[in-house]
C-alpha positions as CSV (number, residue, x, y, z in Angstrom):
1,M,72.1,-54.4,-128.7
2,T,71.7,-51.2,-126.9
3,K,69.2,-51.1,-123.9
4,R,67.1,-49.4,-126.1
5,E,67.3,-51.2,-129.2
6,K,66.5,-54.8,-126.5
7,R,63.8,-52.3,-125.2
8,L,62.1,-51.6,-128.7
9,Q,62.8,-54.8,-130.0
10,R,60.5,-56.4,-126.8
11,M,57.8,-54.3,-127.6
12,H,58.0,-55.2,-131.3
13,N,57.7,-59.0,-129.6
14,N,55.1,-58.4,-127.2
15,P,52.6,-54.8,-127.6
16,H,50.0,-55.8,-125.0
17,D,52.7,-56.2,-121.7
18,V,54.3,-52.8,-121.4
19,N,54.5,-50.4,-118.6
20,F,54.4,-46.5,-119.3
21,E,57.6,-46.1,-118.1
22,D,58.9,-48.2,-120.7
23,I,57.3,-46.3,-123.7
24,D,57.9,-42.7,-122.6
25,R,61.7,-43.6,-121.8
26,L,61.6,-45.2,-125.5
27,L,59.6,-41.9,-126.8
28,L,61.7,-39.6,-125.3
29,D,65.5,-41.4,-126.1
30,N,64.2,-41.0,-129.8
31,G,63.7,-37.1,-129.9
32,F,59.7,-37.0,-129.0
33,E,59.2,-33.7,-126.4
34,R,56.2,-34.6,-123.6
35,H,53.9,-32.6,-122.7
36,Q,51.0,-33.1,-120.2
37,P,47.8,-31.1,-121.1
38,S,46.4,-29.5,-117.7
39,G,43.4,-29.9,-116.0
40,G,43.9,-33.2,-114.7
41,S,44.1,-35.3,-118.1
42,S,46.0,-38.9,-118.0
43,H,46.9,-38.5,-121.2
44,Y,50.5,-37.5,-122.3
45,I,51.3,-35.7,-125.4
46,Y,54.5,-37.2,-127.2
47,R,55.9,-34.5,-130.8
48,H,58.8,-34.4,-132.6
49,R,59.7,-31.8,-134.7
50,K,60.4,-34.0,-138.1
51,L,56.7,-35.7,-138.1
52,H,53.4,-34.1,-138.4
53,D,51.3,-36.2,-136.7
54,K,51.5,-36.3,-132.4
55,L,50.7,-39.5,-130.2
56,S,48.7,-39.1,-126.9
57,I,49.3,-42.1,-125.1
58,P,47.2,-42.5,-121.4
59,Y,48.8,-43.2,-118.4
60,N,47.8,-46.7,-118.1
61,R,49.5,-50.1,-116.6
62,P,49.6,-51.7,-118.7
63,V,49.3,-49.2,-122.0
64,K,47.1,-50.5,-124.6
65,A,48.3,-52.3,-127.7
66,I,46.8,-49.6,-130.2
67,Y,49.3,-47.0,-128.6
68,I,52.2,-48.9,-128.4
69,K,52.0,-50.0,-132.0
70,Q,51.5,-46.3,-133.1
71,A,54.3,-45.4,-131.3
72,L,56.4,-47.6,-132.8
73,A,55.1,-47.1,-135.9
74,A,56.0,-43.5,-135.6
75,I,59.6,-44.3,-134.5
76,E,60.0,-46.9,-137.7
77,S,58.8,-43.4,-139.7
78,L,61.9,-41.4,-138.4
79,K,64.2,-44.6,-138.9
80,E,62.8,-44.6,-142.5
81,R,64.0,-41.1,-142.6
82,G,67.2,-41.5,-141.0
83,D,66.6,-39.0,-138.1
84,K,66.2,-39.0,-134.8
């Protein structure tokens, strides 16, 4: 099992205790692009060229579970398509 798979499994098992750096790395490893809006916003925007929706995740420690679940759902959607 690779580090990426272990990180993904750990987030599935406990979405309530995830650092921003872990979810950031997971999304970037799965082909998402990260953008931070100007103006001092604490939210990072993640986009994937194969997905219509974008993810907005605030820079908090730990990241709230709802954001983790949204990110995991987006990654699962890519896997179902066979994309990365």
